[in-house]
N, CA, C and O atoms as CSV, one atom per row, in Angstrom:
chain,resi,resn,atom,element,x,y,z
A,1,MET,N,N,-4.025,167.805,276.673
A,1,MET,CA,C,-4.753,168.681,275.727
A,1,MET,C,C,-6.135,167.991,275.363
A,1,MET,O,O,-6.199,166.785,275.124
A,2,MET,N,N,-7.131,168.753,275.340
A,2,MET,CA,C,-8.533,168.442,275.082
A,2,MET,C,C,-8.593,168.285,273.510
A,2,MET,O,O,-7.911,168.965,272.743
A,3,PRO,N,N,-9.500,167.298,273.116
A,3,PRO,CA,C,-9.567,166.955,271.549
A,3,PRO,C,C,-10.229,168.222,270.979
A,3,PRO,O,O,-11.096,168.785,271.649
A,4,GLN,N,N,-9.873,168.688,269.804
A,4,GLN,CA,C,-10.449,169.834,269.292
A,4,GLN,C,C,-11.425,169.450,268.093
A,4,GLN,O,O,-12.412,170.144,267.848
A,5,LEU,N,N,-11.121,168.370,267.393
A,5,LEU,CA,C,-12.037,168.130,266.251
A,5,LEU,C,C,-12.457,166.656,266.082
A,5,LEU,O,O,-11.564,165.810,266.042
A,6,VAL,N,N,-13.699,166.298,265.984
A,6,VAL,CA,C,-14.270,164.900,265.707
A,6,VAL,C,C,-14.558,164.849,264.168
A,6,VAL,O,O,-15.320,165.681,263.676
A,7,THR,N,N,-13.996,163.947,263.449
A,7,THR,CA,C,-14.374,163.704,262.152
A,7,THR,C,C,-15.163,162.120,261.957
A,7,THR,O,O,-14.706,161.041,262.335
A,8,VAL,N,N,-16.219,162.319,261.386
A,8,VAL,CA,C,-16.952,161.119,261.255
A,8,VAL,C,C,-17.141,161.001,259.733
A,8,VAL,O,O,-17.533,161.943,259.044
A,9,LYS,N,N,-16.834,159.779,259.252
A,9,LYS,CA,C,-16.824,159.335,257.733
A,9,LYS,C,C,-17.611,158.240,257.710
A,9,LYS,O,O,-17.317,157.258,258.392
A,10,MET,N,N,-18.748,158.272,256.894
A,10,MET,CA,C,-19.599,157.012,256.798
A,10,MET,C,C,-19.553,156.489,255.287
A,10,MET,O,O,-19.786,157.278,254.371
A,11,MET,N,N,-19.297,155.366,255.079
A,11,MET,CA,C,-19.446,154.985,253.714
A,11,MET,C,C,-20.733,154.215,253.538
A,11,MET,O,O,-21.030,153.179,254.133
A,12,ARG,N,N,-21.447,154.848,252.654
A,12,ARG,CA,C,-22.766,154.216,252.231
A,12,ARG,C,C,-22.707,152.973,251.281
A,12,ARG,O,O,-21.810,152.877,250.444
A,13,PRO,N,N,-23.628,152.074,251.419
A,13,PRO,CA,C,-23.564,150.951,250.570
A,13,PRO,C,C,-23.190,151.271,249.128
A,13,PRO,O,O,-22.491,150.444,248.543
A,14,ASN,N,N,-23.541,152.285,248.538
A,14,ASN,CA,C,-23.368,152.614,247.117
A,14,ASN,C,C,-21.896,153.230,246.835
A,14,ASN,O,O,-21.502,153.681,245.759
A,15,GLY,N,N,-21.142,153.141,248.102
A,15,GLY,CA,C,-19.728,153.569,247.818
A,15,GLY,C,C,-19.377,154.923,248.015
A,15,GLY,O,O,-18.194,155.259,248.082
A,16,ARG,N,N,-20.300,155.720,248.111
A,16,ARG,CA,C,-19.942,157.262,248.331
A,16,ARG,C,C,-19.964,157.457,249.798
A,16,ARG,O,O,-20.878,157.031,250.504
A,17,PRO,N,N,-18.803,158.194,250.300
A,17,PRO,CA,C,-18.757,158.609,251.709
A,17,PRO,C,C,-19.372,159.978,251.967
A,17,PRO,O,O,-19.501,160.869,251.128
A,18,ILE,N,N,-19.793,160.025,253.454
A,18,ILE,CA,C,-20.421,161.233,253.847
A,18,ILE,C,C,-19.495,161.517,254.928
A,18,ILE,O,O,-19.412,160.672,255.820
A,19,ARG,N,N,-18.698,162.696,255.005
A,19,ARG,CA,C,-17.881,163.272,255.914
A,19,ARG,C,C,-18.524,164.337,256.915
A,19,ARG,O,O,-19.174,165.269,256.443
A,20,ILE,N,N,-18.363,164.218,258.160
A,20,ILE,CA,C,-18.912,165.297,259.057
A,20,ILE,C,C,-17.846,165.758,259.920
A,20,ILE,O,O,-17.318,164.959,260.692
A,21,TRP,N,N,-17.484,166.941,259.869
A,21,TRP,CA,C,-16.596,167.523,261.054
A,21,TRP,C,C,-17.240,168.153,262.262
A,21,TRP,O,O,-18.046,169.065,262.077
A,22,VAL,N,N,-16.973,167.773,263.409
A,22,VAL,CA,C,-17.660,168.347,264.538
A,22,VAL,C,C,-16.558,169.062,265.307
A,22,VAL,O,O,-15.620,168.381,265.723
A,23,PRO,N,N,-16.586,170.498,265.555
A,23,PRO,CA,C,-15.642,171.129,266.448
A,23,PRO,C,C,-16.120,170.781,267.989
A,23,PRO,O,O,-17.298,170.870,268.336
A,24,VAL,N,N,-15.105,170.395,268.824
A,24,VAL,CA,C,-15.507,170.007,270.183
A,24,VAL,C,C,-16.008,171.236,271.179
A,24,VAL,O,O,-17.056,171.180,271.823
A,25,LEU,N,N,-15.121,172.311,271.199
A,25,LEU,CA,C,-15.406,173.379,271.769
A,25,LEU,C,C,-16.870,174.091,271.669
A,25,LEU,O,O,-17.566,174.355,272.649
A,26,PRO,N,N,-17.174,174.326,270.465
A,26,PRO,CA,C,-18.567,174.790,270.575
A,26,PRO,C,C,-19.777,174.119,270.836
A,26,PRO,O,O,-20.853,174.590,271.204
A,27,VAL,N,N,-19.393,172.725,270.548
A,27,VAL,CA,C,-20.589,171.782,271.017
A,27,VAL,C,C,-20.460,171.560,272.629
A,27,VAL,O,O,-21.420,171.241,273.330
A,28,LEU,N,N,-19.238,171.759,273.078
A,28,LEU,CA,C,-19.160,171.625,274.630
A,28,LEU,C,C,-19.841,172.814,275.355
A,28,LEU,O,O,-20.412,172.672,276.436
A,29,LEU,N,N,-19.742,174.051,274.666
A,29,LEU,CA,C,-20.249,175.203,274.976
A,29,LEU,C,C,-21.760,175.226,275.088
A,29,LEU,O,O,-22.352,175.746,276.033
A,30,VAL,N,N,-22.356,174.615,274.038
A,30,VAL,CA,C,-23.827,174.430,273.787
A,30,VAL,C,C,-24.308,173.610,274.891
A,30,VAL,O,O,-25.354,173.884,275.480
A,31,LEU,N,N,-23.509,172.518,275.217
A,31,LEU,CA,C,-24.058,171.547,276.122
A,31,LEU,C,C,-23.562,171.695,277.528
A,31,LEU,O,O,-23.709,170.796,278.357
A,32,SER,N,N,-22.986,172.812,277.788
A,32,SER,CA,C,-22.201,173.079,279.280
A,32,SER,C,C,-23.301,172.810,280.343
A,32,SER,O,O,-23.021,172.199,281.373
A,33,PRO,N,N,-24.616,173.291,280.078
A,33,PRO,CA,C,-25.332,172.988,281.349
A,33,PRO,C,C,-25.604,171.433,281.513
A,33,PRO,O,O,-25.980,171.050,282.621
A,34,LEU,N,N,-25.456,170.589,280.580
A,34,LEU,CA,C,-25.577,169.169,280.838
A,34,LEU,C,C,-24.335,168.654,281.260
A,34,LEU,O,O,-24.341,167.634,281.948
A,35,VAL,N,N,-23.166,169.248,280.929
A,35,VAL,CA,C,-21.795,168.853,281.435
A,35,VAL,C,C,-21.887,169.164,283.011
A,35,VAL,O,O,-21.582,168.256,283.784
A,36,VAL,N,N,-22.266,170.326,283.484
A,36,VAL,CA,C,-22.284,170.708,284.795
A,36,VAL,C,C,-23.132,169.621,285.635
A,36,VAL,O,O,-22.772,169.090,286.685
A,37,LEU,N,N,-24.224,169.431,285.004
A,37,LEU,CA,C,-25.285,168.414,285.730
A,37,LEU,C,C,-24.601,167.097,285.738
A,37,LEU,O,O,-24.802,166.348,286.694
A,38,ALA,N,N,-23.860,166.759,284.828
A,38,ALA,CA,C,-23.059,165.391,284.764
A,38,ALA,C,C,-22.023,165.311,285.901
A,38,ALA,O,O,-21.901,164.309,286.605
A,39,ALA,N,N,-21.246,166.487,286.044
A,39,ALA,CA,C,-20.350,166.572,286.983
A,39,ALA,C,C,-20.847,166.494,288.538
A,39,ALA,O,O,-20.134,165.976,289.398
A,40,VAL,N,N,-22.133,167.053,288.827
A,40,VAL,CA,C,-22.629,166.948,289.860
A,40,VAL,C,C,-22.887,165.482,290.311
A,40,VAL,O,O,-22.406,164.914,291.291
A,41,VAL,N,N,-23.806,164.965,289.325
A,41,VAL,CA,C,-24.297,163.473,289.277
A,41,VAL,C,C,-22.857,162.730,289.607
A,41,VAL,O,O,-22.927,161.904,290.517
A,42,ALA,N,N,-21.694,162.890,289.056
A,42,ALA,CA,C,-20.734,161.972,289.274
A,42,ALA,C,C,-20.040,162.461,290.631
A,42,ALA,O,O,-19.513,161.585,291.315
A,43,ALA,N,N,-20.005,163.493,290.979
A,43,ALA,CA,C,-19.645,163.794,292.289
A,43,ALA,C,C,-20.577,163.153,293.400
A,43,ALA,O,O,-20.010,162.592,294.337
A,44,VAL,N,N,-21.628,163.181,293.377
A,44,VAL,CA,C,-22.626,162.495,294.342
A,44,VAL,C,C,-22.507,161.090,294.244
A,44,VAL,O,O,-22.626,160.423,295.272
A,45,ALA,N,N,-22.243,160.427,292.930
A,45,ALA,CA,C,-21.793,158.885,292.924
A,45,ALA,C,C,-20.532,158.648,293.670
A,45,ALA,O,O,-20.441,157.645,294.377
A,46,CYS,N,N,-19.538,159.503,293.567
A,46,CYS,CA,C,-18.336,159.049,294.138
A,46,CYS,C,C,-18.451,159.124,295.600
A,46,CYS,O,O,-17.861,158.273,296.266
A,47,LEU,N,N,-19.251,160.188,296.272
A,47,LEU,CA,C,-19.658,160.053,297.618
A,47,LEU,C,C,-20.501,158.939,298.155
A,47,LEU,O,O,-20.393,158.568,299.324
A,48,VAL,N,N,-21.292,158.436,297.353
A,48,VAL,CA,C,-21.997,157.447,297.644
A,48,VAL,C,C,-21.246,156.273,297.813
A,48,VAL,O,O,-21.302,155.643,298.869
A,49,TYR,N,N,-20.384,155.842,296.645
A,49,TYR,CA,C,-19.611,154.655,296.613
A,49,TYR,C,C,-18.109,154.756,297.252
A,49,TYR,O,O,-17.259,153.883,297.080
A,50,ARG,N,N,-17.906,155.952,298.018
A,50,ARG,CA,C,-16.686,156.290,298.722
A,50,ARG,C,C,-15.453,156.084,297.887
A,50,ARG,O,O,-14.583,155.254,298.152
A,51,ILE,N,N,-15.441,156.928,296.823
A,51,ILE,CA,C,-14.438,157.053,295.778
A,51,ILE,C,C,-13.916,158.461,296.042
A,51,ILE,O,O,-14.668,159.411,296.261
A,52,SER,N,N,-12.603,158.543,296.009
A,52,SER,CA,C,-12.028,159.976,296.021
A,52,SER,C,C,-12.361,160.824,294.927
A,52,SER,O,O,-11.955,160.530,293.802
A,53,LEU,N,N,-13.143,161.978,295.146
A,53,LEU,CA,C,-13.628,162.801,294.348
A,53,LEU,C,C,-12.433,163.345,293.296
A,53,LEU,O,O,-12.540,163.318,292.070
A,54,LEU,N,N,-11.357,163.807,293.989
A,54,LEU,CA,C,-10.281,164.361,293.163
A,54,LEU,C,C,-9.579,163.421,292.339
A,54,LEU,O,O,-9.029,163.823,291.313
A,55,ARG,N,N,-9.533,162.141,292.694
A,55,ARG,CA,C,-8.882,161.113,291.938
A,55,ARG,C,C,-9.796,160.811,290.740
A,55,ARG,O,O,-9.302,160.712,289.617
A,56,ALA,N,N,-11.036,160.671,290.935
A,56,ALA,CA,C,-12.205,160.292,289.829
A,56,ALA,C,C,-12.124,161.412,288.855
A,56,ALA,O,O,-12.121,161.116,287.660
A,57,PHE,N,N,-12.054,162.704,289.224
A,57,PHE,CA,C,-12.079,163.716,288.056
A,57,PHE,C,C,-10.697,163.877,287.611
A,57,PHE,O,O,-10.518,164.564,286.605
A,58,GLY,N,N,-9.675,163.345,288.210
A,58,GLY,CA,C,-8.501,163.502,287.545
A,58,GLY,C,C,-8.124,162.479,286.573
A,58,GLY,O,O,-7.354,162.744,285.650
A,59,THR,N,N,-8.647,161.290,286.747
A,59,THR,CA,C,-8.828,160.062,285.843
A,59,THR,C,C,-9.539,160.516,284.718
A,59,THR,O,O,-8.977,160.370,283.633
A,60,GLY,N,N,-10.767,161.090,284.741
A,60,GLY,CA,C,-11.488,161.661,283.745
A,60,GLY,C,C,-10.815,162.589,282.793
A,60,GLY,O,O,-10.790,162.456,281.569
A,61,TRP,N,N,-10.290,163.514,283.470
A,61,TRP,CA,C,-9.347,164.434,282.627
A,61,TRP,C,C,-8.206,163.686,281.875
A,61,TRP,O,O,-7.977,163.947,280.694
A,62,ARG,N,N,-7.511,162.784,282.546
A,62,ARG,CA,C,-6.597,161.876,281.825
A,62,ARG,C,C,-7.137,161.250,280.428
A,62,ARG,O,O,-6.586,161.227,279.327
A,63,ILE,N,N,-8.314,160.785,280.815
A,63,ILE,CA,C,-9.096,159.878,279.612
A,63,ILE,C,C,-9.324,160.898,278.519
A,63,ILE,O,O,-9.000,160.636,277.361
A,64,MET,N,N,-9.857,162.020,278.845
A,64,MET,CA,C,-10.197,163.162,277.785
A,64,MET,C,C,-8.759,163.764,277.067
A,64,MET,O,O,-8.720,164.249,275.937
A,65,SER,N,N,-7.667,163.628,277.930
A,65,SER,CA,C,-6.523,164.183,277.173
A,65,SER,C,C,-5.879,163.161,276.337
A,65,SER,O,O,-5.108,163.504,275.441
A,66,ALA,N,N,-6.187,161.727,276.610
A,66,ALA,CA,C,-5.678,160.742,275.635
A,66,ALA,C,C,-6.473,160.427,274.534
A,66,ALA,O,O,-6.160,159.479,273.813
A,67,LEU,N,N,-7.617,161.211,274.280
A,67,LEU,CA,C,-8.408,160.811,273.212
A,67,LEU,C,C,-7.969,161.384,271.898
A,67,LEU,O,O,-8.321,160.797,270.875
A,68,PRO,N,N,-7.162,162.578,271.806
A,68,PRO,CA,C,-6.655,162.902,270.455
A,68,PRO,C,C,-5.854,161.675,269.781
A,68,PRO,O,O,-5.083,160.949,270.409
A,69,GLY,N,N,-6.088,161.579,268.700
A,69,GLY,CA,C,-5.413,160.452,267.951
A,69,GLY,C,C,-6.105,159.170,267.896
A,69,GLY,O,O,-5.615,158.270,267.215
A,70,THR,N,N,-7.203,158.985,268.545
A,70,THR,CA,C,-7.827,157.904,268.480
A,70,THR,C,C,-8.759,157.673,267.197
A,70,THR,O,O,-9.396,158.591,266.680
A,71,ARG,N,N,-8.771,156.444,266.769
A,71,ARG,CA,C,-9.594,156.164,265.576
A,71,ARG,C,C,-10.477,154.946,265.902
A,71,ARG,O,O,-9.984,154.012,266.534
A,72,VAL,N,N,-11.662,154.916,265.532
A,72,VAL,CA,C,-12.648,154.019,265.717
A,72,VAL,C,C,-13.172,153.568,264.159
A,72,VAL,O,O,-13.523,154.458,263.385
A,73,ASP,N,N,-13.202,152.346,263.799
A,73,ASP,CA,C,-13.661,151.871,262.737
A,73,ASP,C,C,-14.753,150.730,262.669
A,73,ASP,O,O,-14.313,149.621,262.971
A,74,VAL,N,N,-15.873,150.777,262.387
A,74,VAL,CA,C,-16.739,149.819,262.354
A,74,VAL,C,C,-17.450,149.538,260.922
A,74,VAL,O,O,-18.081,150.379,260.282
A,75,GLU,N,N,-17.244,148.313,260.582
A,75,GLU,CA,C,-17.671,147.876,259.446
A,75,GLU,C,C,-18.770,146.746,259.542
A,75,GLU,O,O,-18.751,145.795,260.323
A,76,HIS,N,N,-19.736,147.037,258.591
A,76,HIS,CA,C,-20.857,145.990,258.644
A,76,HIS,C,C,-21.373,145.714,257.072
A,76,HIS,O,O,-22.064,146.613,256.594
A,77,GLY,N,N,-21.176,144.878,256.466
A,77,GLY,CA,C,-21.469,144.344,255.162
A,77,GLY,C,C,-20.845,145.540,254.392
A,77,GLY,O,O,-19.646,145.756,254.572
A,78,ARG,N,N,-21.533,146.313,253.575
A,78,ARG,CA,C,-20.905,147.187,252.747
A,78,ARG,C,C,-20.879,148.626,253.343
A,78,ARG,O,O,-20.254,149.528,252.785
A,79,ALA,N,N,-21.472,148.783,254.320
A,79,ALA,CA,C,-21.402,150.061,255.156
A,79,ALA,C,C,-20.342,150.036,256.158
A,79,ALA,O,O,-20.032,149.013,256.767
A,80,ALA,N,N,-19.758,151.239,256.332
A,80,ALA,CA,C,-18.678,151.531,257.315
A,80,ALA,C,C,-18.754,152.906,258.014
A,80,ALA,O,O,-19.287,153.889,257.498
A,81,VAL,N,N,-18.222,152.893,259.136
A,81,VAL,CA,C,-18.313,154.193,260.109
A,81,VAL,C,C,-16.732,154.353,260.480
A,81,VAL,O,O,-16.105,153.418,260.978
A,82,LEU,N,N,-16.127,155.654,260.188
A,82,LEU,CA,C,-14.799,155.867,261.143
A,82,LEU,C,C,-14.971,157.162,261.462
A,82,LEU,O,O,-15.368,158.120,260.798
A,83,VAL,N,N,-14.508,157.018,262.908
A,83,VAL,CA,C,-14.597,158.152,263.781
A,83,VAL,C,C,-13.030,158.514,264.201
A,83,VAL,O,O,-12.251,157.694,264.689
A,84,SER,N,N,-12.745,159.811,263.935
A,84,SER,CA,C,-11.291,160.180,264.221
A,84,SER,C,C,-11.363,161.254,265.049
A,84,SER,O,O,-11.997,162.265,264.746
A,85,ILE,N,N,-10.703,161.107,266.180
A,85,ILE,CA,C,-10.552,162.257,267.278
A,85,ILE,C,C,-9.308,163.061,267.052
A,85,ILE,O,O,-8.254,162.440,267.187
A,86,ARG,N,N,-9.229,164.478,266.697
A,86,ARG,CA,C,-7.914,164.911,266.726
A,86,ARG,C,C,-7.862,166.214,267.842
A,86,ARG,O,O,-6.800,166.794,268.065
């Protein structure tokens, strides 16, 4: 299943958090021309490096399917960023 929502929480040095919710599907639809271009570039790269095209795109889909539930926490001093993919 493709991720549906990305939540970004930034802790400012003064302790007040900023939360941003980003729905994946609308962003993907807006950026679809770039996604198509990236897929063509990936296909050409697979052909140049003699990698199976089907296997490469299958692996990319598996990585996308494994993203829901991923959390990334980054702290530096008193500032912090939390990214959660659902």
